[in-house]
C-alpha positions in Angstrom: 0.0 0.0 0.0 1.2 3.4 -0.9 0.1 6.5 0.8 0.6 9.9 -0.8 -0.6 13.4 -0.1 -0.5 16.5 -2.3 -2.3 19.8 -2.8 -3.5 19.1 -6.3 -2.2 16.1 -8.1 -0.4 12.7 -7.7 1.1 10.4 -10.3 2.0 6.8 -9.3 2.5 3.2 -10.4 0.5 0.7 -8.4 2.5 -2.0 -6.7 0.7 -5.0 -8.2 -2.8 -5.3 -6.7 -2.1 -3.2 -3.5 -4.4 -0.3 -2.7 -3.0 3.3 -3.0 -4.5 6.0 -0.7 -4.2 9.6 -1.7 -5.1 12.5 0.5 -5.6 15.9 -1.2 -4.5 18.7 1.1 -6.9 21.2 -0.4 -10.7 20.9 -1.0 -11.7 20.0 -4.5 -15.1 19.5 -6.0 -14.0 16.4 -7.9 -10.9 14.5 -9.0 -9.9 13.4 -12.5 -8.4 9.9 -12.4 -6.4 8.8 -15.5 -5.6 5.2 -16.1 -2.5 5.0 -18.3 -2.4 1.2 -18.4 -3.2 -0.3 -21.8 -4.9 -3.5 -20.5 -6.0 -3.3 -16.8 -8.9 -1.4 -15.3 -8.6 0.8 -12.2 -11.2 0.8 -9.4 -11.6 4.0 -7.3 -13.5 5.0 -4.1 -13.8 8.5 -2.6 -15.8 7.7 0.5 -13.0 6.8 2.9 -13.4 3.1 2.3 -10.6 1.1 0.6 -11.2 0.3 -3.1 -11.4 -3.4 -4.1 -11.0 -4.8 -7.6 -14.4 -5.0 -9.3 -15.9 -4.2 -5.8 -19.2 -2.8 -4.8 -19.4 1.0 -4.8 -16.2 1.4 -6.8 -15.9 3.5 -9.9 -14.2 1.5 -12.7 -11.9 3.4 -15.0 -11.2 1.5 -18.2 -7.6 1.1 -19.6 -6.3 4.2 -21.4 -9.1 6.5 -20.2 -10.0 9.1 -17.6 -13.0 9.8 -15.4 -14.0 12.8 -13.3 -15.5 11.7 -9.9 -17.3 14.1 -7.5 -15.7 14.1 -4.0 -18.7 15.1 -2.0 -16.6 16.8 0.7 -14.0 14.0 0.9 -10.3 14.6 0.5 -9.3 10.9 0.3 -9.1 8.8 -2.8 -8.5 5.0 -2.8 -7.3 3.3 -6.0 -6.6 -0.3 -6.9 -5.7 -2.1 -10.1 -2.8 -4.4 -11.2 0.4 -2.5 -11.6 -1.3 0.4 -13.4 0.3 3.8 -14.0 -2.2 6.5 -13.0 -2.7 10.1 -12.1 -5.2 11.8 -9.8 -5.8 15.5 -10.1 -8.1 17.8 -8.1 -10.8 19.6 -10.2 -12.8 22.7 -9.3 
């Protein structure tokens, strides 16, 4: 598990199928998550619960795509995949 914090954005590579937790140190309305992996999906939660692969209440981000997810007051993002390169950026 990797834990990162930043004001606006984080770019990382997942360590196999281990959850990454990102804390944004500034309030944002949403985050844009980009999955740079060519074959593996990412799964994301923004409600303080750890994401699980293909899990309930997770947002799936397909390979080579991005998705904007409303934060609803949260500042924590949980991401899981399988060795994916990804980025997470706060959006107003």
